[in-house]
C-alpha positions as CSV (number, residue, x, y, z in Angstrom):
1,X,0.0,0.0,0.0
2,X,2.8,2.4,1.0
3,X,4.7,1.5,-2.1
4,X,1.7,2.2,-4.2
5,X,1.1,5.6,-2.6
6,X,4.8,6.5,-3.1
7,X,4.7,5.4,-6.7
8,X,1.7,7.6,-7.3
9,X,3.3,10.6,-5.7
10,X,6.4,10.1,-7.9
11,X,4.3,10.0,-11.0
12,X,2.4,13.1,-10.0
13,X,5.6,15.0,-9.3
14,X,7.1,13.9,-12.6
15,X,4.0,15.1,-14.5
16,X,4.2,18.5,-12.8
17,X,7.9,18.9,-13.5
18,X,7.4,17.9,-17.2
19,X,4.6,20.3,-17.6
20,X,6.5,23.2,-16.3
21,X,9.7,22.3,-18.1
22,X,7.8,22.0,-21.3
23,X,6.1,25.3,-20.8
24,X,9.2,27.2,-19.5
25,X,10.7,27.3,-23.0
26,X,7.9,29.4,-24.4
27,X,5.8,32.4,-23.9
28,X,3.7,31.2,-20.9
29,X,1.7,33.9,-19.2
30,X,1.6,32.2,-15.8
31,X,4.9,30.7,-14.9
32,X,6.8,32.4,-17.7
33,X,4.8,35.6,-18.0
34,X,8.0,37.6,-18.4
35,X,8.6,36.3,-21.9
36,X,9.9,33.4,-23.8
37,X,13.1,31.5,-23.4
38,X,15.5,32.5,-26.2
39,X,15.4,30.7,-29.5
40,X,11.6,30.6,-30.1
41,X,11.1,33.2,-32.8
42,X,10.8,30.9,-35.8
43,X,14.3,32.0,-36.8
44,X,17.0,30.2,-38.7
45,X,19.4,30.2,-35.7
46,X,16.9,28.1,-33.7
47,X,16.1,26.0,-36.8
48,X,12.6,27.5,-37.0
49,X,11.6,26.6,-33.4
50,X,8.6,28.6,-32.1
51,X,6.1,28.1,-29.3
52,X,3.6,26.0,-31.1
53,X,4.5,22.8,-29.3
54,X,3.9,24.3,-25.9
55,X,0.9,26.5,-26.5
56,X,-1.1,25.8,-29.6
57,X,-3.6,23.0,-30.4
58,X,-2.7,23.5,-34.0
59,X,0.3,21.6,-35.5
60,X,2.0,24.7,-37.0
61,X,2.0,28.4,-36.2
62,X,0.0,30.8,-38.4
63,X,1.9,33.4,-40.5
64,X,0.8,37.0,-40.6
65,X,2.2,40.1,-42.3
66,X,3.1,43.5,-41.0
67,X,3.2,42.6,-37.3
68,X,6.8,43.9,-37.2
69,X,7.6,47.4,-38.5
70,X,10.4,50.0,-38.1
71,X,11.4,53.6,-38.8
72,X,14.1,52.4,-41.1
73,X,13.7,54.4,-44.4
74,X,12.8,52.7,-47.7
75,X,16.4,53.4,-48.8
76,X,17.7,50.9,-46.2
77,X,19.5,51.0,-42.9
78,X,22.7,52.9,-42.3
79,X,25.4,50.8,-40.6
80,X,25.9,51.6,-36.9
81,X,22.7,53.7,-36.8
82,X,20.0,53.1,-34.2
83,X,16.4,52.6,-35.2
84,X,13.2,51.9,-33.4
85,X,11.5,48.6,-34.1
86,X,7.8,48.0,-33.4
87,X,6.1,44.6,-32.8
88,X,2.3,44.6,-32.6
89,X,-0.1,41.7,-32.0
90,X,-3.8,42.1,-32.8
91,X,-6.7,39.8,-31.7
92,X,-10.2,40.8,-30.9
93,X,-11.3,39.8,-27.4
94,X,-7.8,39.0,-26.2
95,X,-6.3,40.7,-23.1
96,X,-2.9,39.0,-22.8
97,X,-0.1,38.7,-25.4
98,X,3.5,37.7,-25.6
99,X,6.2,38.1,-28.2
100,X,9.9,37.4,-29.1
101,X,11.9,39.0,-31.9
102,X,15.4,38.5,-33.2
103,X,17.4,40.1,-36.1
104,X,19.3,37.6,-38.3
105,X,20.2,36.9,-41.9
106,X,18.9,33.8,-43.7
107,X,21.8,31.7,-42.5
108,X,21.0,32.4,-38.8
109,X,23.8,34.9,-38.2
110,X,22.7,37.5,-35.6
111,X,23.0,41.0,-37.0
112,X,23.0,44.3,-35.1
113,X,22.4,45.0,-31.5
114,X,19.0,44.9,-29.7
115,X,18.4,47.2,-26.7
116,X,15.5,48.3,-24.5
117,X,14.3,51.8,-24.8
118,X,15.0,53.9,-21.7
119,X,12.2,53.7,-19.1
120,X,10.3,51.1,-21.2
121,X,9.1,48.4,-18.8
122,X,7.3,46.3,-21.5
123,X,10.3,44.6,-23.0
124,X,13.6,43.0,-22.0
125,X,16.5,41.1,-23.5
126,X,16.3,37.4,-22.8
127,X,18.4,36.2,-20.0
128,X,20.6,33.8,-21.9
129,X,20.9,35.6,-25.2
130,X,20.8,39.4,-25.9
131,X,20.1,38.6,-29.5
132,X,16.4,38.0,-28.6
133,X,14.0,40.5,-27.1
134,X,10.7,39.6,-25.4
135,X,7.9,41.0,-23.3
136,X,8.1,41.4,-19.5
137,X,5.3,40.4,-17.2
138,X,4.2,44.1,-17.2
139,X,4.2,44.1,-20.9
140,X,1.7,41.3,-21.6
141,X,-1.6,43.1,-21.0
142,X,-3.6,44.8,-23.7
143,X,-7.2,45.2,-25.0
144,X,-7.6,43.5,-28.4
145,X,-4.0,44.4,-29.2
146,X,-0.5,44.9,-27.7
147,X,2.4,47.0,-29.1
148,X,6.0,46.8,-28.0
149,X,8.9,49.0,-29.1
150,X,12.6,48.6,-28.8
151,X,15.9,49.8,-30.3
152,X,18.1,48.1,-32.9
153,X,21.5,49.4,-33.8
154,X,22.4,48.3,-37.4
155,X,25.5,46.1,-38.0
156,X,28.7,47.1,-39.8
157,X,28.8,48.0,-43.4
158,X,28.5,45.1,-45.8
159,X,26.2,43.0,-43.6
160,X,23.5,43.0,-46.2
161,X,19.8,42.3,-45.6
162,X,18.5,41.7,-42.1
163,X,15.3,39.9,-41.2
164,X,13.5,40.4,-37.9
165,X,11.9,37.1,-37.0
166,X,9.0,37.3,-34.5
167,X,6.7,34.9,-32.7
168,X,3.6,36.1,-31.0
169,X,1.4,34.4,-28.4
170,X,-2.3,35.2,-28.5
171,X,-3.3,33.7,-25.2
172,X,-6.6,32.4,-23.8
173,X,-5.6,33.8,-20.4
174,X,-6.1,30.5,-18.6
175,X,-2.6,30.4,-17.2
176,X,-1.9,27.0,-18.9
177,X,0.4,25.9,-21.7
178,X,-2.1,25.0,-24.3
179,X,-5.1,26.5,-26.1
180,X,-3.2,29.6,-27.2
181,X,-2.5,30.7,-30.8
182,X,1.1,31.3,-32.0
183,X,1.6,33.7,-34.9
184,X,4.8,34.3,-36.9
185,X,5.7,37.5,-38.7
186,X,8.9,38.8,-40.3
187,X,10.3,42.1,-41.4
188,X,13.2,42.3,-43.9
189,X,15.3,45.5,-44.3
190,X,18.0,46.2,-46.8
191,X,21.3,47.9,-46.2
192,X,21.5,51.3,-47.8
193,X,23.8,50.9,-50.8
194,X,25.1,54.4,-50.6
195,X,26.5,54.6,-47.1
196,X,30.2,54.7,-47.9
197,X,31.5,58.2,-46.9
198,X,34.4,59.7,-48.7
199,X,37.0,61.3,-46.6
200,X,36.5,64.7,-48.0
201,X,38.6,66.4,-45.4
202,X,41.7,65.6,-47.4
203,X,40.5,66.6,-50.9
204,X,40.9,69.9,-52.7
205,X,37.2,70.8,-52.8
206,X,36.3,74.3,-51.6
207,X,34.0,72.9,-48.9
208,X,34.4,69.9,-46.6
209,X,32.4,68.4,-43.8
210,X,33.7,66.7,-40.7
211,X,33.4,64.6,-38.6
212,X,31.1,62.4,-40.7
213,X,29.4,60.4,-39.1
214,X,28.7,63.0,-36.4
215,X,27.0,62.8,-33.0
216,X,26.1,66.3,-31.8
217,X,27.8,68.7,-34.2
218,X,29.6,68.7,-37.6
219,X,31.8,71.4,-39.0
220,X,31.6,73.0,-42.5
221,X,35.1,73.9,-43.5
222,X,35.4,76.3,-46.4
223,X,37.7,78.9,-48.0
224,X,37.4,82.4,-46.9
225,X,35.8,83.6,-50.1
226,X,32.7,81.4,-49.3
227,X,31.9,83.2,-46.1
228,X,28.3,84.4,-46.3
229,X,27.3,81.5,-48.5
230,X,23.9,79.9,-47.6
231,X,23.5,76.3,-46.6
232,X,20.5,74.1,-45.9
233,X,20.1,70.7,-44.2
234,X,17.3,68.3,-45.2
235,X,16.3,64.8,-44.5
236,X,16.3,62.1,-47.2
237,X,12.7,62.9,-48.2
238,X,13.6,66.5,-48.8
239,X,12.1,68.0,-45.6
240,X,13.9,71.1,-44.6
241,X,15.6,70.8,-41.2
242,X,17.6,74.0,-40.9
243,X,19.2,76.8,-42.9
244,X,22.1,79.1,-42.2
245,X,25.1,80.9,-43.5
246,X,28.8,80.0,-43.5
247,X,30.1,82.6,-41.0
248,X,33.7,81.6,-40.8
249,X,36.2,79.2,-42.4
250,X,34.9,76.7,-39.8
251,X,31.1,76.8,-39.2
252,X,29.6,74.5,-36.6
253,X,26.1,73.0,-37.2
254,X,24.2,71.6,-34.2
255,X,22.4,68.2,-35.0
256,X,22.1,67.0,-31.4
257,X,18.3,67.2,-31.6
258,X,18.0,65.1,-34.7
259,X,17.2,61.4,-34.9
260,X,20.0,59.0,-36.1
261,X,20.0,58.7,-39.9
262,X,21.2,60.3,-43.1
263,X,20.8,64.0,-43.9
264,X,21.7,66.1,-46.9
265,X,23.7,69.3,-46.6
266,X,23.5,71.6,-49.6
267,X,25.9,74.5,-50.1
268,X,24.7,77.3,-52.4
269,X,28.1,78.0,-53.9
270,X,29.1,78.0,-57.6
271,X,29.5,74.2,-57.4
272,X,26.1,73.6,-55.7
273,X,27.8,71.1,-53.5
274,X,25.8,68.5,-51.6
275,X,27.1,66.3,-48.7
276,X,25.6,63.2,-47.1
277,X,25.8,63.7,-43.4
278,X,25.3,60.8,-41.1
279,X,23.9,61.4,-37.6
280,X,24.9,58.6,-35.2
C-alpha cells in the first residue's frame, strides 16, 4: 500500500515537472509571463523553433504580415545607426499577449544589437541571449492588441539584408500551456547601398564636412571667399531641417536634436555642392 502511494506521488511530481519544463521554453503567461526563453522566434538560428509545441492546439504556427515594423527608411538601414522597431499583435477579445523577436540573416547569423528603450518596462532582452528581445510580465496586457517598441543598432557596413523574425502568443488567459495561438511574422530590411562616406577632409574641394558620421555637431570647413554663402540641411525625403550661412572658415552645425540617420547638406556656392551627413 505504502509502495503504491509512493509510486503515485512520484508519478504526479514527474508530471508536474514535465509540464512546467515544457512550458518554460515558451511564452507562458503564468509561470513564464515575463517572456519566452531565447530561440523561439521561428528563426534560422533556432532551426525554425517557435512556441507552437507548448501553447497551440494547431500543428503549425500561423503566419501573418506586418506585425513587425520600423522607422528604417525605404532606402535601407545605415550601418551603426540606431532605429526603433515596433512589434504589434492584434486579436479581438484577447487581453494578454506575448512576443519574441530576433534580427538575423537567412543563415542564422545575428546582425546588429538589440536594446531596451530607456524607461520602457514592457520589453527585456532574454536572460541567456541578448540577441532575442521579449515581453516582460508588465508588458503582456492589452485590449484587443498589444504593441512593443525597442531599439536596434544596425550592424557594420557590408552586412546586407537583415530579417526580424518574430513569434507572438495570442493567449486564452487561462494560465496554462495549451489552447493559445502562435503567430509568426517577419520584417526584412536592406542595407543602404550608398553609405560609404568619402574622406572629404583631405581633398581639394572648396568645402568639406567633418566629422562624418557625427554625433552632436559637424563642421563646415570652407575657403574664406565662401563666407556668407547659404547652406541648408534636409532629410532624405527633402524635408527642410535648418538653414544658415557660412560665417567663418569653420562653421559648426548643431544636430544633437536630430534622430539618427542620413541628412543632406547643400551648399549654395558656384558648385552647388551636396554632402551626405550621417547622424549617429
